[in-house]
N, C-alpha and C positions, 0 to 999 in steps of 0.2 A: 649795119648789122645789129640786130637786137638778140639778146640771149635771155630766155625765160627758164627758170628752174621752178617747177611745180613740186612742192614738198608737202606731203601729208604729215600731219602732226604725229608725234611719237605715240606709242601705245599708252592708253589712258587707263585709269583705275575705275573699277566698278565696285570697289570695296564698301564705300559709304553710299548706300542706296537713297539716303535722304538728300544728297546733293542734286541740284539741277544739272542737266547735261552740260550747260555752259561752264559750270564750276568744277568739273571733274579734273583732278590733277593727273600727272603721269604716274604709271606704276613702275615697278623696279626695272622691267624690261625697257620701258620707254626712257627711263633715266640713263640706261646704258646705250641704247640705240642712237639717241640724238647726238651725243658727243662722238660716237663711232662714225656716223654718217658725216658729221662736220669734219672729222679728221680726213675722210676721203676727199672732201672738197678742198681742204687745206693743202693736201698733198698735190692736188692739181693746180694749186695757186689760184683758186677761184674765190674772188672777193666781190660781192655784189655792190652796185652803186646804191641800191635801195633794197630794204627788206620790207615787204608788205605782209601782214599777218591778220588773221581773224583774232579778235580779242578774247576768245574763250581761254580759260586757264591752260588747257593742254596745248593749244597752239602758241599761246604766249610763252609758256615755258620752253617749248621746242624752239621757237624763234630766239629766245634769249640764250639758250644753251649753244645753239649753232653760232650765233653772233659772237659770243664770248670766245668760243673755241677757234674760230677763223680769224679773230682780231678785228671784227667789224665794230668800229667805234661810233658810228653815227646812230641817230635815233631810229628805232624801228617804228614804222607806220602801222598802227593798229586800226583796221577798218571794219566797223561793225557790219557792214553790208556783206562781208565774206561769210559770216557765220550762217550756216544752213541755207546758203544762197543757191538759187537756180543758175543754170548756165548763162542765161541772159545777163544777170547781175554781175557774175564773175567776168564776163567778157567786157562789160561796161567799165569795171574797175581797171582791167588791163589796158583797154583802149584809151583810157584817160590818164595813163602814166605820162609824166612830162618826158619829152623826147631827149632831154639832156641826160637821162638815165638810160644806159645801154644794157646793163646786166641786172636782172631782178630776181630775187628770191620771193616766191609767192607761197605762203604757208597757209593751208586750209584743210578742208574736210571733204570726204566722200559723201554723197555721190557727185557733188558738183565739180570737185577737182578732177575726177575721172572723166566726166563729161567735157570739161574744158580741154583736157589733154587730147581726147579723141577728136574734138572739133578743130584743134589747131595743128594736128599733124597726122600722119598716116598710121594711126593706131586703132585697134579695136580691142581695148582692154575693158574688163568688167570691174576691175578693182585695182586701186593703187594701195598697196599694203601700207601699214603704219610706218612712218619715217622713210618711205621710199621717195626717190627723187627722179623726176622726169626732166631731162635737159633738152630744150628745143632751141635751135637757132633759126632766125628769120632774116631773109635777105631783103631787108627794108630799113629805112632810117626813121620810120614812124610807127609808134605803137598802134595807132588807129588802122594801119595797113597790114598788120600781121594776119596771116591766114594759112590755111592748109597748103595753098598754092605756092607760098614762098617760105615754107618751113622745112627744116631737116631735123629729124630726131637724132640727137647725139648719143644719149644714153638713157637707160631706165634701170636704176640701181635700187636695191632694197637690202636691208640688214640681213634678211634670211639667206641671201645669195652668198654671204660670207661666213655662214655658220656651218 
């Protein structure tokens, strides 16, 4: 059994228009939502074997906040191919995860993250909101074999649901 948590970065700031997209930090809402969603994961005793994240500042900060809040002490894997990646690149990253890891947090960006969720389970969503989490189980022991055919959508949570 493989478990994949697709997590969109928390809300980012557009305050400083001189910053490149890659360098945008979290805004106040993002700084509140990331620990809140991490607390939901912690309450369910969900600790990943591995966290993979885009290295953009907003995803990096989201990953670090979640990791700290849930007590994840291992190194976060920052993968530059996730930033602004098309579906094919994201699938390649997931399919290449070492099979010794069973539970993965994958932190990235729309529209690619949304496309990945739709391609891996029976979803037809247009948007994964900021800091939302899509939890998918796969009835397989190999990341290369994950597919819509062996997936079960477990949950789709977002901070707005709790406000």
